[in-house]
Every structure is written in C-alpha cells, then in structure tokens.
N, C-alpha and C positions, 0 to 999 in steps of 0.2 A: 209832390210838385205839380200834379195836374190842378189840385185845388188852390194853389198859391196863384198860378198863372190865370185860372178863372176868375179868381177874386180880383187879381189885378186888372183885369179885362173888364169886369163888371164895375171896378172903380173907375176906370177910364170913360166907360160909357156914362157913369152917373155925371162925372165932371163934365163931360162934353154936353150932355143933354138936359141935365137937371141943375147942377151948381153953377157953371160958367154960361149954360144956354147958348153954346157956339152954334149948334145946329138945331133945327127944329125937328122933333121925332115924328115921322110919319111912317104909315106901313110898309112902303118899299125900302125905307131906309131900315126899319126894325127888321124886317125880313134879311136884309143884307147883313146888318150887325149880328144877327142870331145865327147865321149860317158861316160867314167868313171867320168870324173870331174862334170859334170852336175848331173849325177846320184847320185854321194856323196853329192853334194850340196842340191839337192831335199830331200834325205834322212835324212840328217843333219836337214833341216829346218821342215820336218815332225815331227822328232822326239821331235825337240825343242818345237814346238807348241802344242803336244799332251801330253808329258810326263811332262812337265814342265808349269803348268798353268801361265798364265799372266793375270793380271786383271788391267782394267784402271778405276775401281771405287772402291776406298779405302776411307773409312770415320772414323773419330774418333768421337765417342760418348761419352755422359756424362750422368750420373744419375741425374735426377731432381726429387726433392721430391715436389708436391703440398701442399701448406699449407692451411689446410682447418680447421676453427674453429669448435671445437665439443660442443658447447653450443646447449641445446635443444631448447632454444628461443634465438631469435636474440639480439645482445647487439650493443650498439654504441662504435665504436673505440674513444679512448680518447688521445692515444699518439703512435708515431711512433717512436721505439727506434733504428732503424736501418737505416745505409746508403746503398743504392744500390752499389754492387760491392765492399763491404768492407768485408775482410774476419772475419768471426765468428767462435767461439768455440761451441761445443755442450753445450746447456743450457743457452747461451746468450739470452736476451730479445729481440724479435721481435718487438711486439706491445702489447698494453693493451687494454682492453675492460672495460667499466663502471662497476665495481663490485657491485655498490650499489643494484640494483634490485636483484642479485643472492645472496647477502649477506642477505637481507630481506627473500628471500625464505628460506635460511638457517635457519634463525632465527625461522620463523614462522614454520618450519618442526621440528626444535629443540623443541619447546613448543608442538607441535602435539605428537611428541614422548615420552615427558614426561607425557602427559596425557593419552596415551596409556599404559604406564607403571603403572600408577596409577590405571587404570581400571583393570589391572592383580591383584594388591594388593586387590582392591575391590572384585573381583570375588573370589579370594583366600580366603577372608573374610567371603564371603557367603557360601563357601564351609565348613568352621569351623562351622558357625551358623547351617547349615542344618545337619552337623554331630551331633551336640548338640542336635538337635531337634529329630534325630534319637534315640540317646541313651534315651531320655525322653520317646519317644514314645514305645521303646522297653521295658522301665522298666514298664510302664502302661500297656503293653500288657501282661508281666509277671504276674502282680498284678492281671489283670482282669481274666488271665487264671485261677490262683489259687482260685479266688473268685468264678468263673463259676463253677469249679470243686466241692467246697464246697457247693454251694447252690444246685448243682444236688444231692448230698448225702442227704441234708435236704428235699428237695421236695418230695424225695422217702418216708420219714416218716411222711410227713405231717406237718413238723416243721415250714415250711414257707408256704405262700400263692404261687398260681401259677403266680400271678401277680409280686410279688418280683423276682421270678426266670426269667420271662421274662424280667424284667428290668435289671437284672445283664447279660443276654445273650446279651441284645442291648448294653450295656455298653462295652462288649468284643469285640463285632463286631465294635463298633466304635473306640476302642484301635487298633483293627487289621488294620482297613483303615487309621488311623493316622500313623501307622508304614509304611505302603505302601506308602502314601503320602511323609512321611519323606525320604524314599528311592529315590523316584523320585526326590525330591528336591535336593538331593546330586547329582544324574545323571545331572541334569539341571545346577547346580552350576559348576560341572566339565566342561561341555560344554561350559559354560561362561568363564571359565579360558582359555580353549583351542582358544576360539574365540578372546578374549582379547590378548593372546600371539601372534595369527597370525596378529592381528592389530599391535601389536608392531613390527613383523618382517617387515610388509609391511612399517610401518613408518619409520623403520631404513633404508631400501631398498630406499625409496623416499628421504630421509636425505642424504644419500650417493650420490645419482645422484646429488641432489643440490650441495653438497660439492664439486663434481666433475667438474660439472659446474663453480663453483666460482674458483676453480683452474685454469679452462681453460681461464679464463679473462687474464691471463698472458701468451701469447704465445711464446716459446722459440724455439731455433735452435735445430733440431732433432740431427744433428750431426755437424761435422766441414764442413765449406763452405761459402758460400755467396749468398746472394738475389739480382737477378737481374729483370728488367723490374718491379720496384716497382710503382705501381700504386695507393695502397693504401693510403687513407688520413683519417685524424682526423675527426670524424663525420660520417663515413659511417658505415651503419648496416651490420655485419656479423654474420654468425651460423645460427642458427634456422633451421627449416624443410627444406630439399633440399638445404643445404649449399654448396657452391662451393669454388674453390681454390681462394685465394685473392692474393697470390703471389707465384712466384716459387723460390725454394731454390736449389742451384746447390752444390751438394755433393763434398768433395774433394775425389780424387782417392786413394785408398787404397788397399794394397794386390794384388790380380790378376788383379785389374782394372788399375793398374799403367802400362804406356807404352802399352797399348793394342789398336790396330787399327782392323777395320772389313773390310775385303776384298770379294767382291761378286765374285764367280766364276760360269762359266757356267756348264751346265750338262754333257758336252762331256767328259771333264777330272776331274770332281769333286770328283769321286769316287777313284781316284788315290791317293787323299791327305790323310795323316796320321798326327797324332800329332806327334810333335817334328820333322817335316820335315824344312830343311833349309830355310829362306825366306830371300829376300831382299825388301826393301819398300823405295820408294820415295814420299817425301810428299812437296805440294806445297809451303810450307812455309820455306821449308829448300833446297832452289837450290843448286844444286852442291854436294849434299850428299846423301849417301847410307846408310840406316839403316839395320842393320841384325837382324834376329830375328829368333823364331821358331814357328810353328804352336801349338796354345795352344788348341783349340776345333774346331771340325767341327759341324756345326749345321744343322742336316739332316730334315729340315722343312721349308717351306716357305709359304706365305700367299696364294697362288694359289693351295696348297694342304688342305686346311681347309674349311670344310663344316660347316656352321653355321646352329645352330638349330632353324630355322624358318620355317614357313609354306610355303614358296616361293621354288619351284624347281629350281635348278641351270640351268642357260641357256647358259652359256660361258664356258663350260667345254673343250669344242673342239676348241673353237677361242681364249682361253686365250693365251698370250705371253708366249714363254718358260721361266720357272722360272730359277732364279740363286739362288745359296745357299751362305750363311755367312760363312766366315771361321775368327775364332778370332787368331790374330796374337799377340804374346808377344814380344816387341822389347827388344833387349839387352841394357843393362845400361841406361834405359829409366827413371829410378826413378826421376832425375831431369829436364828431358826433357821437355819443356813446349809444349803441346799439346792441343791448342784450341778445344773444341769441334766444330765439323762441317770441321775441317780441312779435305782436300781431297787430293789424291795422287794415286800412281800405286803402284803394288806388284807384285812380281815374287815368285812362290813356287817351290822348286826344290825336286823333287821325287826321289826316289832311282834307278828309271829307266834310263838307258842310261845317266849316269852323264855328259859325253862329250857333250851331245846335250844341256846342260845348258849354254854352253859358248855364244852361239848368243843371248840368252833371257838376260844375263848379260850385253852384249854389248848394246842391245837396251835399256835397263833400264839406264845405264850410261849416254847414249846419251840423253835420255829423262830428266835426271836430269839436265844436263847442259842447255837443252833447256828452263827449268823453268826460267832462268835468262832473257829471251826475251820474253817468253809467258805467 
C-alpha cells in the first residue's frame, strides 16, 4: 500500500509541475513536497493499521451436537434410519436400538412395583390388627384394674384369701404387659408401612429409569440439521457406562448464529473495537465480493489466559505466543447466504477513530478479494 500511495503522490507532483505546469518548481517548494508528502503517507498508513484492525484469519464455525445414547446398559443397533448429509427436522428418527431387553426390564420392574404396593397394603392390615389387639388389651386392663381394686377391699376384710388376691394382682400385671406389647406392635406395624412405602418409591424410581432407557432406544434429531460422517452400523453396541458419541449432528443456524463469522484480532488494537463497528469481510469462497456487517460481540478471553485446576504448575506463562482475541461479526443480509463451516477469509473493522484512515484498508481488502480468483 505504501508503494501505491507513493506512486500516486509522485504522479500528482508530475502532473502539477511537469505536465500541467500549474506551479514552478523551486528549491523551497521541492523541499516542502519531498517532506510533507511522505510524512502524510506515513501518518495515514500508521492510522490505517492501528485504528482500523485488519485480520487475515476469519473463520465460519458451526455448532455440532454429539449424539450419545443415554441407556444405562449397552444395546445393539438394529436400524439406521438416516442418510448422511440429508436435512432433518427436530424429532426425526436417527437410529433404533433393540428394545427387547429394555422392555423386559420394564415388565420385571412393573411386577416388582405391584409387589411393593401389595406389601404396603399388607403392612397397613398389620397396623389394623395391632390396633384391634390394643383395644382388646386396653379392655382387659380396665377389667383387671377394677377386679384388683375390688379384691384389695375384700382382702382387708378377710373375705378372700391372700392367694386369691395375689392371683388377681398377677392377672392385672399380665394385662398391663399385654397392653404395652400391643402398643409396641402398633409402632412396629407403622414402621413396616413406612418401609413398604419407601420400597414402593424406590421401585417406582427404578421403573422410571427403565422406561427412560426404553424411550432412548429410539434416538431422534435434537433440532433441525443433518448428520455427517455417519459411521454407525447395525449390530454395533452403543450406550452403557462410559458411552461416547456415535455420530455428529450439525445444527441449522438460527437467530444470532445466521451470517456470523469469527475474526481473530491481535492485542495491539483489539481494545479499540466496539460492538456495532462497521466491518467488511472477504471470504475465500466468494472471490471478488465484499460483505458488509457489524461487530456483534468481542470475546475478552483466550485459551492462553486460562489456568486449569490441576496439580501441575504452569511452565510456559512467559514463553507462550501472543494471544489473539475473537470478534464475532454479523454479516448484513446473510440469512440466505451459504456459509460452509470452516470457510476462511479476511476482515477489516473500522473504528470511529480517524475515519479517513480506513480508505487504504478498504483498498487492500478489495485487492485481496479480486486476488481470490487466482490464489
């Protein structure tokens, strides 16, 4: 760019002093022309490269959803219902896993739940029996209490023998013990009911897990998009402990994700960038075209600024390469623009500082865009 500006300046001097002879060249004028022109060119180039960041590293990214079967036990794939790189809607079937083992688990746990519910009813019946025994023991104790009081009066008058009195007192003690035993039986029966209800809740939770596993035997598309790099085949085991992704699902871009590219900007002028700054983007797949847009967000973090929670002390804090920061750019009228993930390009961001200095950057960007035809 410097040589272009210098050539243009020399052309102006030639036209003014030689071709059109608008001014007579003298030593003072020559000194002024030789000093002011280069100084202006250098100032313009400095402002261009500092106040209007230029990035040769622009990428188009896409959100990828790893499809991981959620069954607790591994199952065998029986059908692949999707073709690679074919558009799908949310809820479309991707593949199925043999449901028979999971259905058997559901049936077995359903029976176990019914048995647990029966145990609750049995325990509740035991409570009713214990309550009936308590009422009988209470009645016996009341009768024996009155009998004991009556005998105590008779023994004072020698109407009955001491042996009969002691037998009556013994029967009173036995009746009192029977009531205590009945009360304890009620508490034990109530605890049995609580235990049975807990087992019902556990059985229900286990059954719900089994039903969830059964539902996961039909794996569906999470959103609109398509499956790529399909390597899954019928007969493979999927799911279970430590399950991993079996296919990659590429989501459709929606909302703020449509027409968004990422530009990596150096630290020197990154802090000058603000949301809504005007931008121009050149994409390798669209030679000769300039896409306009606005800065959507700036991402004030990079991997080099992250310290992981490990037991190892960092060793390369002072030797790491200077970080670049990502800037999300929203292209204008890009809802229907085809932007394959991984597309690369260039971008220029024009800040509010020294607007005229953005002209050289615009020229360079357009030259790079036309060079895409041959590079």
